[in-house]
TORKOLGU-68999 format. One record per residue (C-alpha): residue in three letters; x, y, z; residue number from 1. Coordinates in steps of 0.2 Angstrom, whole numbers, plus 5000, padded with zeros to 4 digits. Each point is the difference from the previous one (the first is absolute). Layout:
BEGIN
SITE / ALA / X / Y / Z / NUM
...
This chain:
BEGIN
SITE / MET / 5015 / 5148 / 4872 / 1
SITE / THR / 4984 / 5000 / 5010 / 2
SITE / ALA / 5003 / 5007 / 5017 / 3
SITE / VAL / 4989 / 5006 / 5014 / 4
SITE / THR / 5005 / 5008 / 5017 / 5
SITE / CYS / 4992 / 4995 / 5016 / 6
SITE / HIS / 5003 / 5001 / 5018 / 7
SITE / ASN / 4992 / 4985 / 5009 / 8
SITE / LEU / 4999 / 4982 / 4997 / 9
SITE / GLU / 4985 / 4991 / 5009 / 10
SITE / PHE / 4997 / 4981 / 4999 / 11
SITE / GLY / 4984 / 4991 / 4998 / 12
SITE / ARG / 4996 / 4982 / 4997 / 13
SITE / THR / 4995 / 4991 / 4985 / 14
SITE / ARG / 5007 / 4986 / 4988 / 15
SITE / LEU / 5001 / 5012 / 4986 / 16
SITE / GLU / 5018 / 5005 / 4994 / 17
SITE / PHE / 5002 / 5019 / 4998 / 18
SITE / LEU / 5010 / 5014 / 5005 / 19
SITE / SER / 4994 / 5018 / 5004 / 20
SITE / CYS / 5005 / 5014 / 5011 / 21
SITE / GLY / 4984 / 5006 / 5007 / 22
SITE / CYS / 5001 / 5016 / 4989 / 23
SITE / SER / 4990 / 5006 / 4985 / 24
SITE / SER / 5007 / 4993 / 4984 / 25
SITE / ASN / 4992 / 4994 / 4984 / 26
SITE / ALA / 5015 / 4991 / 4995 / 27
SITE / SER / 4996 / 4983 / 4993 / 28
SITE / PHE / 5009 / 4983 / 5001 / 29
SITE / ASP / 5001 / 4987 / 4987 / 30
SITE / ARG / 4997 / 4982 / 5006 / 31
SITE / PHE / 5015 / 4988 / 4997 / 32
SITE / SER / 5005 / 4983 / 5005 / 33
SITE / VAL / 5015 / 4995 / 5010 / 34
SITE / ARG / 4996 / 4982 / 5001 / 35
SITE / ASN / 5018 / 4995 / 4995 / 36
SITE / TYR / 5009 / 5011 / 5013 / 37
SITE / ALA / 5008 / 4985 / 5008 / 38
SITE / LYS / 5011 / 4997 / 4984 / 39
SITE / GLY / 5004 / 5019 / 4999 / 40
SITE / THR / 4989 / 5003 / 4985 / 41
SITE / VAL / 4993 / 5016 / 5005 / 42
SITE / ARG / 5000 / 5010 / 4984 / 43
SITE / ASN / 4983 / 5007 / 5002 / 44
SITE / VAL / 5004 / 5004 / 5018 / 45
SITE / ASN / 5015 / 5010 / 4995 / 46
SITE / ARG / 4991 / 5010 / 4987 / 47
SITE / ALA / 4987 / 5005 / 5012 / 48
SITE / PHE / 5012 / 5003 / 5014 / 49
SITE / LYS / 5009 / 5012 / 4989 / 50
SITE / ALA / 4985 / 5009 / 4993 / 51
SITE / ARG / 4988 / 5000 / 5014 / 52
SITE / GLN / 5008 / 5005 / 5017 / 53
SITE / LEU / 4992 / 5009 / 5014 / 54
SITE / LEU / 5009 / 5014 / 5009 / 55
SITE / CYS / 4996 / 5000 / 5018 / 56
SITE / PHE / 5005 / 5014 / 5012 / 57
SITE / GLN / 5001 / 4998 / 5018 / 58
SITE / PRO / 5007 / 5016 / 5009 / 59
SITE / GLU / 5011 / 4990 / 5012 / 60
SITE / ILE / 5009 / 4990 / 4987 / 61
SITE / GLY / 4999 / 5011 / 4984 / 62
SITE / PRO / 4994 / 4994 / 4983 / 63
SITE / ARG / 5000 / 4982 / 4997 / 64
SITE / ARG / 4994 / 4989 / 4986 / 65
SITE / VAL / 4986 / 4987 / 5004 / 66
SITE / PHE / 4997 / 4986 / 4988 / 67
SITE / SER / 4985 / 4989 / 4997 / 68
SITE / THR / 4999 / 4984 / 5009 / 69
SITE / ASN / 4990 / 4984 / 5002 / 70
SITE / THR / 4992 / 5002 / 5017 / 71
SITE / PRO / 4988 / 4986 / 5005 / 72
SITE / GLU / 4987 / 5007 / 5012 / 73
SITE / ALA / 5010 / 5016 / 5002 / 74
SITE / LEU / 4995 / 5015 / 4988 / 75
SITE / LEU / 5006 / 5017 / 5000 / 76
SITE / THR / 4984 / 5012 / 5001 / 77
SITE / GLY / 4996 / 5013 / 4987 / 78
SITE / ILE / 4996 / 4989 / 4986 / 79
SITE / THR / 4986 / 5007 / 4989 / 80
SITE / ALA / 4986 / 4988 / 4994 / 81
SITE / GLY / 5005 / 4991 / 4984 / 82
SITE / THR / 5019 / 5001 / 5002 / 83
SITE / ALA / 5008 / 4985 / 4994 / 84
SITE / PRO / 5012 / 4990 / 5011 / 85
SITE / VAL / 5018 / 5002 / 4996 / 86
SITE / LEU / 5005 / 4982 / 5004 / 87
SITE / ASP / 4989 / 4986 / 4994 / 88
SITE / LEU / 5007 / 4984 / 5009 / 89
SITE / LYS / 4989 / 4986 / 4996 / 90
SITE / GLU / 4993 / 4989 / 5014 / 91
SITE / GLU / 5006 / 4984 / 4991 / 92
SITE / SER / 5018 / 5007 / 5000 / 93
SITE / ARG / 4999 / 5004 / 5018 / 94
SITE / SER / 4994 / 4983 / 5006 / 95
SITE / ALA / 5013 / 4991 / 4989 / 96
SITE / ALA / 5014 / 5010 / 5008 / 97
SITE / SER / 5014 / 4991 / 5009 / 98
SITE / LEU / 5015 / 5006 / 5009 / 99
SITE / THR / 5010 / 4992 / 4986 / 100
SITE / ASN / 4992 / 5011 / 4987 / 101
SITE / LEU / 5001 / 5015 / 5011 / 102
SITE / PHE / 5018 / 4998 / 5003 / 103
SITE / GLU / 5004 / 4995 / 4982 / 104
SITE / ILE / 5006 / 5018 / 4996 / 105
SITE / VAL / 5014 / 4998 / 5014 / 106
SITE / ALA / 5003 / 4981 / 4997 / 107
SITE / GLU / 5018 / 5003 / 4995 / 108
SITE / ASP / 5003 / 5010 / 5015 / 109
SITE / LEU / 4993 / 4987 / 5011 / 110
SITE / GLN / 5010 / 4986 / 4991 / 111
SITE / THR / 5016 / 5010 / 5004 / 112
SITE / LEU / 4995 / 5002 / 5018 / 113
SITE / ASN / 4997 / 4981 / 5002 / 114
SITE / LYS / 5017 / 4997 / 4993 / 115
SITE / ASN / 5008 / 5012 / 5012 / 116
SITE / LEU / 4991 / 4995 / 5016 / 117
SITE / GLN / 5011 / 4985 / 5003 / 118
SITE / SER / 5016 / 5009 / 4999 / 119
SITE / ILE / 4994 / 5014 / 5011 / 120
SITE / VAL / 4995 / 4988 / 5014 / 121
SITE / GLY / 5018 / 4994 / 5000 / 122
SITE / ALA / 5006 / 4983 / 4994 / 123
SITE / GLU / 5013 / 4999 / 5015 / 124
SITE / ASN / 4985 / 4995 / 5011 / 125
SITE / PRO / 4994 / 4983 / 4993 / 126
SITE / VAL / 4987 / 4997 / 5014 / 127
SITE / LEU / 4993 / 5017 / 4999 / 128
SITE / MET / 5000 / 5000 / 4981 / 129
SITE / SER / 4990 / 4984 / 5001 / 130
SITE / ALA / 4988 / 5007 / 5012 / 131
SITE / ALA / 4998 / 5016 / 4989 / 132
SITE / GLU / 4998 / 4989 / 4984 / 133
SITE / GLN / 4985 / 4991 / 5009 / 134
SITE / ILE / 4990 / 5016 / 5001 / 135
SITE / PHE / 5007 / 5008 / 4984 / 136
SITE / GLY / 4994 / 4985 / 4990 / 137
SITE / ALA / 4983 / 4998 / 5009 / 138
SITE / GLY / 4990 / 5008 / 4987 / 139
SITE / GLY / 5002 / 5018 / 5005 / 140
SITE / LYS / 4992 / 5013 / 4989 / 141
SITE / ARG / 5014 / 5012 / 5001 / 142
SITE / MET / 4987 / 5013 / 5001 / 143
SITE / ARG / 5010 / 5013 / 5010 / 144
SITE / PRO / 5015 / 5000 / 4989 / 145
SITE / ALA / 4988 / 5001 / 4985 / 146
SITE / LEU / 4992 / 5015 / 5008 / 147
SITE / VAL / 5018 / 5008 / 5001 / 148
SITE / PHE / 5002 / 4997 / 4982 / 149
SITE / LEU / 4983 / 5006 / 4995 / 150
SITE / VAL / 5002 / 5016 / 5010 / 151
SITE / SER / 5018 / 5003 / 4995 / 152
SITE / ARG / 4995 / 4999 / 4981 / 153
SITE / ALA / 4984 / 5010 / 5002 / 154
SITE / THR / 5009 / 5014 / 5009 / 155
SITE / SER / 5016 / 4999 / 4989 / 156
SITE / GLU / 4989 / 5006 / 4986 / 157
SITE / ILE / 4996 / 5016 / 5009 / 158
SITE / VAL / 5019 / 5005 / 5000 / 159
SITE / GLY / 5004 / 4993 / 4984 / 160
SITE / LEU / 5010 / 4986 / 5007 / 161
SITE / LYS / 5002 / 4986 / 4986 / 162
SITE / GLU / 5006 / 4986 / 5011 / 163
SITE / LEU / 5000 / 4994 / 5018 / 164
SITE / THR / 5014 / 5004 / 5011 / 165
SITE / LYS / 5011 / 4988 / 5009 / 166
SITE / GLU / 4992 / 5007 / 5016 / 167
SITE / HIS / 4982 / 4996 / 4994 / 168
SITE / ARG / 5006 / 4982 / 4997 / 169
SITE / ARG / 5009 / 4998 / 5017 / 170
SITE / LEU / 4985 / 5008 / 5009 / 171
SITE / ALA / 4988 / 4986 / 4993 / 172
SITE / GLU / 5013 / 4987 / 5005 / 173
SITE / ILE / 5001 / 5007 / 5018 / 174
SITE / ILE / 4981 / 5001 / 5001 / 175
SITE / GLU / 4998 / 4982 / 4996 / 176
SITE / MET / 5013 / 4995 / 5012 / 177
SITE / ILE / 4992 / 5009 / 5014 / 178
SITE / HIS / 4983 / 4993 / 4996 / 179
SITE / THR / 5007 / 4982 / 5000 / 180
SITE / ALA / 5009 / 5003 / 5016 / 181
SITE / SER / 4984 / 5006 / 5008 / 182
SITE / LEU / 4990 / 4985 / 4994 / 183
SITE / ILE / 5013 / 4988 / 5007 / 184
SITE / HIS / 4999 / 5009 / 5017 / 185
SITE / ASP / 4981 / 5001 / 4999 / 186
SITE / ASP / 4998 / 4981 / 4997 / 187
SITE / VAL / 5011 / 4997 / 5016 / 188
SITE / LEU / 4989 / 5012 / 5011 / 189
SITE / ASP / 4984 / 4994 / 4993 / 190
SITE / GLU / 5006 / 4982 / 5001 / 191
SITE / SER / 4994 / 4997 / 4982 / 192
SITE / ASP / 5004 / 4983 / 4992 / 193
SITE / MET / 4996 / 5005 / 4982 / 194
SITE / ARG / 5004 / 5015 / 4989 / 195
SITE / ARG / 4993 / 5001 / 4982 / 196
SITE / GLY / 4996 / 4981 / 5001 / 197
SITE / LYS / 5018 / 4995 / 5006 / 198
SITE / GLU / 5008 / 4997 / 5016 / 199
SITE / THR / 5006 / 5015 / 5009 / 200
SITE / VAL / 5019 / 5003 / 5003 / 201
SITE / HIS / 4999 / 4996 / 5019 / 202
SITE / GLN / 4991 / 4984 / 4996 / 203
SITE / LEU / 5014 / 4994 / 4989 / 204
SITE / TYR / 5015 / 5007 / 5008 / 205
SITE / GLY / 4994 / 5004 / 5018 / 206
SITE / THR / 4997 / 5016 / 5009 / 207
SITE / ARG / 5018 / 5005 / 5003 / 208
SITE / VAL / 5004 / 4999 / 4982 / 209
SITE / ALA / 4984 / 5009 / 4995 / 210
SITE / VAL / 5004 / 5015 / 5012 / 211
SITE / LEU / 5018 / 5001 / 4994 / 212
SITE / ALA / 4994 / 4999 / 4982 / 213
SITE / GLY / 4988 / 5015 / 5002 / 214
SITE / ASP / 5013 / 5010 / 5010 / 215
SITE / PHE / 5013 / 4997 / 4987 / 216
SITE / MET / 4989 / 5006 / 4986 / 217
SITE / PHE / 4995 / 5015 / 5010 / 218
SITE / ALA / 5018 / 5004 / 5003 / 219
SITE / GLN / 5005 / 4997 / 4982 / 220
SITE / SER / 4987 / 5011 / 4993 / 221
SITE / SER / 5005 / 5014 / 5012 / 222
SITE / TRP / 5017 / 4999 / 4994 / 223
SITE / TYR / 4995 / 5002 / 4982 / 224
SITE / LEU / 4988 / 5013 / 5005 / 225
SITE / ALA / 5014 / 5010 / 5008 / 226
SITE / ASN / 5010 / 4999 / 4984 / 227
SITE / LEU / 4986 / 5009 / 4990 / 228
SITE / GLU / 5007 / 5015 / 5009 / 229
SITE / ASN / 4983 / 5009 / 5000 / 230
SITE / LEU / 4995 / 5006 / 5017 / 231
SITE / GLU / 4982 / 5002 / 4997 / 232
SITE / VAL / 4998 / 4982 / 4993 / 233
SITE / ILE / 5011 / 4993 / 5014 / 234
SITE / LYS / 4988 / 5008 / 5013 / 235
SITE / LEU / 4985 / 4995 / 4991 / 236
SITE / ILE / 5005 / 4981 / 4999 / 237
SITE / SER / 5007 / 5000 / 5017 / 238
SITE / GLN / 4983 / 5006 / 5007 / 239
SITE / VAL / 4992 / 4985 / 4992 / 240
SITE / ILE / 5011 / 4988 / 5010 / 241
SITE / LYS / 4995 / 5009 / 5016 / 242
SITE / ASP / 4982 / 4999 / 4994 / 243
SITE / PHE / 5001 / 4981 / 4998 / 244
SITE / ALA / 5005 / 4998 / 5018 / 245
SITE / SER / 4986 / 5013 / 5006 / 246
SITE / GLY / 4987 / 4990 / 4990 / 247
SITE / GLU / 5005 / 4984 / 5008 / 248
SITE / ILE / 5000 / 5007 / 5017 / 249
SITE / LYS / 4982 / 5008 / 4997 / 250
SITE / GLN / 4994 / 4984 / 4994 / 251
SITE / ALA / 5007 / 4989 / 5014 / 252
SITE / SER / 4993 / 5012 / 5013 / 253
SITE / SER / 4982 / 5000 / 4993 / 254
SITE / LEU / 4997 / 4981 / 4997 / 255
SITE / PHE / 4982 / 4995 / 5005 / 256
SITE / ASP / 4997 / 5018 / 5004 / 257
SITE / CYS / 4982 / 5003 / 4995 / 258
SITE / ASP / 5001 / 5019 / 5004 / 259
SITE / VAL / 5013 / 5003 / 4986 / 260
SITE / GLN / 4994 / 5015 / 4989 / 261
SITE / LEU / 5001 / 5001 / 4981 / 262
SITE / GLU / 5012 / 5014 / 5001 / 263
SITE / GLU / 5012 / 4989 / 5010 / 264
SITE / TYR / 4998 / 4986 / 4987 / 265
SITE / LEU / 5004 / 5012 / 4986 / 266
SITE / ILE / 5016 / 5007 / 5010 / 267
SITE / LYS / 5006 / 4982 / 5002 / 268
SITE / SER / 4996 / 4996 / 4982 / 269
SITE / TYR / 5010 / 5015 / 4995 / 270
SITE / TYR / 5015 / 4995 / 5010 / 271
SITE / LYS / 5000 / 4982 / 4994 / 272
SITE / THR / 4995 / 5002 / 4982 / 273
SITE / ALA / 4997 / 5017 / 4993 / 274
SITE / SER / 5016 / 5008 / 5007 / 275
SITE / LEU / 5011 / 4990 / 4989 / 276
SITE / ILE / 4989 / 5002 / 4984 / 277
SITE / ALA / 5000 / 5019 / 5003 / 278
SITE / ALA / 5018 / 5001 / 5003 / 279
SITE / SER / 5003 / 4990 / 4984 / 280
SITE / THR / 4990 / 5012 / 4989 / 281
SITE / LYS / 5006 / 5016 / 5008 / 282
SITE / GLY / 5018 / 4994 / 4999 / 283
SITE / ALA / 4998 / 4996 / 4981 / 284
SITE / ALA / 4993 / 5018 / 4997 / 285
SITE / ILE / 5015 / 5007 / 5010 / 286
SITE / PHE / 5013 / 4991 / 4989 / 287
SITE / SER / 4991 / 5007 / 4985 / 288
SITE / GLY / 5003 / 5017 / 5005 / 289
SITE / VAL / 4982 / 5007 / 5000 / 290
SITE / ASP / 4995 / 5014 / 5012 / 291
SITE / SER / 4995 / 4996 / 5018 / 292
SITE / TYR / 4981 / 5002 / 4997 / 293
SITE / ILE / 5000 / 4986 / 4987 / 294
SITE / SER / 5011 / 4989 / 5011 / 295
SITE / GLU / 4988 / 5003 / 5014 / 296
SITE / GLN / 4985 / 4995 / 4989 / 297
SITE / MET / 5009 / 4984 / 4996 / 298
SITE / TYR / 5002 / 4997 / 5019 / 299
SITE / GLN / 4982 / 5002 / 5003 / 300
SITE / TYR / 4996 / 4989 / 4985 / 301
SITE / GLY / 5010 / 4986 / 5008 / 302
SITE / LYS / 4993 / 5003 / 5017 / 303
SITE / ASN / 4982 / 4999 / 4994 / 304
SITE / PHE / 5003 / 4986 / 4988 / 305
SITE / GLY / 5009 / 4990 / 5014 / 306
SITE / LEU / 4985 / 5003 / 5012 / 307
SITE / SER / 4988 / 4994 / 4987 / 308
SITE / PHE / 5011 / 4985 / 4996 / 309
SITE / GLN / 5001 / 4995 / 5019 / 310
SITE / VAL / 4981 / 5002 / 5002 / 311
SITE / VAL / 4997 / 4989 / 4985 / 312
SITE / ASP / 5012 / 4987 / 5007 / 313
SITE / ASP / 4991 / 5000 / 5017 / 314
SITE / ILE / 4983 / 4998 / 4990 / 315
SITE / LEU / 5007 / 4985 / 4991 / 316
SITE / ASP / 5005 / 4992 / 5016 / 317
SITE / PHE / 4981 / 4997 / 5003 / 318
SITE / THR / 4995 / 4997 / 4982 / 319
SITE / GLN / 5013 / 4989 / 4992 / 320
SITE / SER / 5005 / 4982 / 5003 / 321
SITE / ALA / 5016 / 4994 / 5008 / 322
SITE / GLU / 5005 / 4994 / 4983 / 323
SITE / GLN / 4998 / 5017 / 4993 / 324
SITE / LEU / 5008 / 5009 / 5014 / 325
SITE / GLY / 5015 / 4989 / 5002 / 326
SITE / LYS / 4996 / 4999 / 5018 / 327
SITE / PRO / 4985 / 4995 / 5012 / 328
SITE / ALA / 4985 / 5011 / 4997 / 329
SITE / GLY / 4995 / 5011 / 5015 / 330
SITE / SER / 5018 / 4999 / 5006 / 331
SITE / ASP / 5001 / 5018 / 5006 / 332
SITE / LEU / 4984 / 4999 / 5010 / 333
SITE / ALA / 5005 / 4983 / 5008 / 334
SITE / LYS / 5016 / 5009 / 5006 / 335
SITE / GLY / 4990 / 5015 / 5007 / 336
SITE / ASN / 5005 / 5012 / 4987 / 337
SITE / LEU / 4984 / 5010 / 4997 / 338
SITE / THR / 5000 / 5007 / 4983 / 339
SITE / ALA / 4987 / 5012 / 4991 / 340
SITE / PRO / 4986 / 4987 / 4997 / 341
SITE / VAL / 5001 / 4995 / 5018 / 342
SITE / ILE / 5000 / 5018 / 5006 / 343
SITE / PHE / 4985 / 5004 / 4990 / 344
SITE / ALA / 4991 / 4984 / 5005 / 345
SITE / LEU / 5003 / 5004 / 5018 / 346
SITE / GLU / 4989 / 5015 / 4999 / 347
SITE / LYS / 4985 / 4990 / 4995 / 348
SITE / GLU / 5001 / 4984 / 5009 / 349
SITE / ALA / 5004 / 4998 / 5019 / 350
SITE / ARG / 5001 / 4981 / 4999 / 351
SITE / LEU / 5016 / 5002 / 4990 / 352
SITE / ARG / 5009 / 5009 / 5014 / 353
SITE / ASP / 4996 / 4986 / 5012 / 354
SITE / ILE / 5007 / 4987 / 4988 / 355
SITE / ILE / 5016 / 5010 / 4997 / 356
SITE / GLU / 5003 / 5005 / 5018 / 357
SITE / SER / 4999 / 4981 / 5004 / 358
SITE / GLU / 5015 / 4998 / 4988 / 359
SITE / PHE / 4990 / 4986 / 4991 / 360
SITE / CYS / 5001 / 4988 / 5014 / 361
SITE / ASP / 4984 / 4991 / 4995 / 362
SITE / THR / 5000 / 4988 / 4985 / 363
SITE / GLY / 4993 / 5008 / 4985 / 364
SITE / SER / 5001 / 5017 / 5007 / 365
SITE / LEU / 5012 / 5007 / 4987 / 366
SITE / GLU / 4988 / 4994 / 4986 / 367
SITE / GLU / 4986 / 5008 / 5008 / 368
SITE / ALA / 5009 / 5016 / 5002 / 369
SITE / ILE / 5005 / 5000 / 4981 / 370
SITE / GLY / 4981 / 4997 / 4996 / 371
SITE / ILE / 4995 / 5015 / 5010 / 372
SITE / VAL / 5013 / 5011 / 4992 / 373
SITE / LYS / 4993 / 4995 / 4983 / 374
SITE / SER / 4982 / 5001 / 5004 / 375
SITE / CYS / 4999 / 5017 / 5009 / 376
SITE / GLY / 5008 / 5011 / 4987 / 377
SITE / GLY / 5018 / 5000 / 5006 / 378
SITE / ILE / 5006 / 4995 / 4983 / 379
SITE / GLN / 4990 / 5013 / 4990 / 380
SITE / ARG / 5005 / 5014 / 5011 / 381
SITE / ALA / 5018 / 4995 / 4998 / 382
SITE / GLN / 4998 / 5000 / 4981 / 383
SITE / GLU / 4994 / 5017 / 5001 / 384
SITE / LEU / 5015 / 5005 / 5010 / 385
SITE / ALA / 5012 / 4992 / 4987 / 386
SITE / ARG / 4991 / 5010 / 4986 / 387
SITE / GLU / 5001 / 5016 / 5010 / 388
SITE / LYS / 5019 / 4998 / 5001 / 389
SITE / ALA / 5001 / 4994 / 4982 / 390
SITE / ASN / 4991 / 5016 / 4994 / 391
SITE / LEU / 5012 / 5011 / 5010 / 392
SITE / ALA / 5015 / 4991 / 4992 / 393
SITE / VAL / 4994 / 5003 / 4982 / 394
SITE / GLN / 4997 / 5018 / 5005 / 395
SITE / ASN / 5018 / 5001 / 5005 / 396
SITE / LEU / 5006 / 4996 / 4982 / 397
SITE / GLN / 4991 / 5015 / 4992 / 398
SITE / TYR / 5016 / 5010 / 4999 / 399
SITE / LEU / 5010 / 4987 / 4990 / 400
SITE / PRO / 5000 / 5002 / 4981 / 401
SITE / LEU / 4988 / 4987 / 4991 / 402
SITE / SER / 5011 / 4985 / 4995 / 403
SITE / SER / 5000 / 4981 / 5000 / 404
SITE / TYR / 5009 / 5000 / 5016 / 405
SITE / ARG / 4987 / 5011 / 5009 / 406
SITE / LEU / 4986 / 4990 / 4993 / 407
SITE / ALA / 5008 / 4984 / 5007 / 408
SITE / LEU / 5001 / 5009 / 5017 / 409
SITE / GLU / 4981 / 5004 / 4999 / 410
SITE / GLU / 4996 / 4982 / 4994 / 411
SITE / LEU / 5010 / 4993 / 5014 / 412
SITE / VAL / 4988 / 5008 / 5012 / 413
SITE / ASN / 4985 / 4993 / 4990 / 414
SITE / TYR / 5008 / 4983 / 5000 / 415
SITE / ASN / 5001 / 5000 / 5019 / 416
SITE / LEU / 4982 / 5004 / 5001 / 417
SITE / GLU / 4996 / 4986 / 4988 / 418
SITE / ARG / 5006 / 4987 / 5012 / 419
SITE / ILE / 4985 / 5003 / 5011 / 420
SITE / LYS / 4987 / 5000 / 4987 / 421
């Protein structure tokens, strides 16, 4: 086996796809294709994985294996001129990617989850069940449980676990229930009439039923969480529910506030979006039985990917149509929720502050504000922020063995960025 010892990992930026450790080595790597990873056909990957591992030593954590990865716009330094890229993911493969393709390798896991969600919510509450079905069946991507399954299978390979445990599967179900409950409550608080192109629960059943449906799903998920009997995971997921409330309070207290800082926006985005994703990925790693350093890297992956995902969503609120969004375009700005594109635009254009602080009282003022955000660089700078967080997410995957599951986790980050190209 070709191995080198190194002490530091430093990240640079490029679209090439290499791995190096910043140390002196003449080890060469063969180019190989992993274009069919989504179907699990990674024969070439597995051969290279077994034959060409890098051994990295960090004093505080001891020796660890570091594996080559596809890292768009994030390159480990130390590559000598002429070194061939380890992964060669073609641009046409990337552009053709879809969530269906990315999640194909956990499709059976997701099918099982879909079947179990109804019984988990509880058939003894027909009104609540009907409300839950409205959102479960509203075209959700099941991204969060898919992340649980992908990380579960990627980390299981480290410890030689052949099949997912019942805890892995229950965690995915709990995560989807918590996410669904948060959406129901979000729609009530935001007075949203549409979700994913369909009427929201409170529009169909009234605010009382919507609040009760969300409360019931939070409570039911908490009961199943307690029955997992893993204190670390219980604390992790319980914190998420607290974070949801903190995020809503932060958002409600800063509406139309043009002095809101980017850091405050990121904290709120963590509470409302990234916290659940980070808990999903870390919880999956914990149930695989990997060491705490790996599970922490999975937490950081979920946090950085979640932040990137939220920034992209906030960009799309300005760049997509109401039909594409499944809700009115510019709806966050109209309600006074100032997101990354607006925060960046406020640094450039004083007129935007005047319009926002007037709470769009004049006819056409919302459209004018949207135009300013688009014209003065707010969108572009938000795109840079999304890419920055995406690069960090990919870096967090470096300690996973190369597999179809890890590649899917990396490509999910790429897929998210493709939404704003």
